[in-house]
C-alpha positions in Angstrom: -8.9 -17.6 -6.3 -10.6 -15.4 -8.9 -9.3 -12.5 -11.0 -11.9 -10.0 -12.0 -11.2 -7.2 -14.5 -12.6 -4.0 -13.2 -11.4 -1.7 -16.0 -8.7 -1.6 -18.7 -6.2 -0.5 -16.0 -7.3 -2.4 -12.8 -8.3 -5.8 -11.8 -9.2 -7.5 -8.5 -8.0 -10.7 -7.0 -10.6 -12.4 -4.8 -10.4 -15.6 -2.7 -12.8 -17.5 -0.6 -12.7 -19.3 2.7 -15.3 -22.1 2.3 -15.3 -23.3 6.0 -15.2 -19.8 7.6 -17.6 -19.3 10.5 -18.4 -16.2 12.7 -15.5 -15.7 15.1 -13.0 -17.4 12.9 -9.5 -15.8 12.8 -8.2 -15.5 9.2 -4.4 -15.4 8.7 -3.0 -14.9 5.2 0.2 -13.7 3.6 1.0 -12.6 0.0 3.8 -11.0 -2.0 3.0 -8.3 -4.5 5.7 -8.0 -7.1 5.2 -4.4 -8.4 6.1 -4.7 -12.0 5.4 -1.1 -12.6 6.4 2.0 -10.6 3.0 2.3 -8.9 3.3 1.0 -5.3 0.1 0.2 -3.4 -0.7 1.9 -0.1 -0.9 -0.5 2.9 -3.9 -0.4 5.3 -3.4 -1.7 8.8 -7.0 -0.9 9.8 -10.1 -2.5 8.4 -13.8 -2.8 9.3 -12.9 -5.7 11.5 -10.2 -5.8 14.3 -6.7 -6.7 13.2 -4.4 -8.6 15.6 -1.2 -8.0 13.7 -0.3 -6.5 10.3 3.1 -6.2 8.7 4.2 -4.3 5.6 7.6 -4.9 4.1 9.2 -2.9 1.3 12.2 -4.6 -0.3 13.8 -2.6 -3.1 17.2 -2.0 -4.7 19.2 1.1 -3.6 18.7 2.6 -7.1 15.1 3.4 -6.2 14.2 6.2 -3.7 11.0 4.8 -2.1 8.9 7.1 0.1 6.8 5.4 2.8 4.7 7.9 4.7 2.8 6.7 7.8 -0.6 8.1 8.4 -1.1 6.6 11.8 -2.4 8.0 15.1 -1.9 4.7 16.8 1.6 3.3 17.7 3.4 1.4 14.9 6.8 -0.2 14.6 9.3 0.7 12.0 12.7 -0.9 11.1 15.0 -0.1 8.3 17.9 -2.3 7.2 20.1 -3.3 4.3 20.5 -6.9 3.3 22.9 -7.6 0.4 22.1 -5.1 -2.3 18.6 -4.4 -1.0 17.1 -1.7 1.2 14.4 -3.1 3.5 11.7 -1.1 5.4 9.3 -3.0 7.7 6.2 -1.4 9.3 4.1 -3.2 11.8 1.0 -2.5 13.8 -0.7 -4.7 16.5 -4.1 -4.8 18.1 -5.7 -2.4 15.6 -9.3 -1.7 16.4 -12.0 -1.9 13.7 -13.1 1.4 12.1 -16.8 1.6 12.9 -19.3 3.1 10.5 -19.9 6.7 11.2 -22.8 8.6 9.8 -20.9 11.8 9.0 -17.7 10.3 7.4 -17.9 10.5 3.7 -14.5 8.9 2.9 -13.5 6.4 5.6 -10.1 5.8 3.8 -9.0 9.2 5.2 -9.3 7.9 8.7 -7.8 4.4 8.4 -4.3 3.7 9.8 -2.1 3.3 6.7 1.2 3.7 5.0 1.3 5.7 1.7 4.0 4.6 -0.7 5.6 6.0 -3.8 8.8 5.9 -5.7 10.3 9.4 -5.7 13.3 8.8 -8.0 15.5 6.4 -9.9 19.2 6.8 -9.4 21.3 5.8 -12.5 25.1 5.9 -12.6 24.8 9.2 -14.6 21.9 11.0 -13.0 18.9 11.1 -10.7 15.5 10.8 -12.5 12.7 12.3 -10.4 9.3 10.6 -10.6 7.4 13.2 -8.5 4.6 14.6 -10.6 3.5 18.2 -10.6 0.0 19.5 -11.4 0.7 20.7 -14.9 1.8 17.2 -16.0 -1.2 15.6 -14.2 -3.6 17.9 -15.9 -2.0 17.2 -19.3 -2.3 13.4 -18.7 -6.0 13.7 -17.7 -6.8 15.8 -20.7 -5.2 13.3 -23.0 -6.8 10.2 -21.4 -9.8 9.0 -23.5 -11.7 7.9 -20.4 
């Protein structure tokens, strides 16, 4: 495994499969512990076919987590509570590859995915909204040195 720093805010974890051959089926699992309040989006679809993909959100009830599917294909969704945790599970099976198209400038817009965000934090005294509005986004961009 390799960790490559892309910028002062982002890095990339890469890994290799030394014995992989054409036609090999790759199965992997990982857990992302989101130490910050920025949750990643989950992409079911790739440039190669995907047999099965599962995305699980496991969070305390003090957080209001939004998970918005952007899917035109069938997907599974289950919500449950286990102990003091809210759990949302999204699954998709037999997802075809997204082929290269000459007139698509941003293929991410066409991929089957789940967009995630934390909408609010509920404290015993009040609800703190984390939804950002354009004036605060513009202010942050203007103050950013990059």
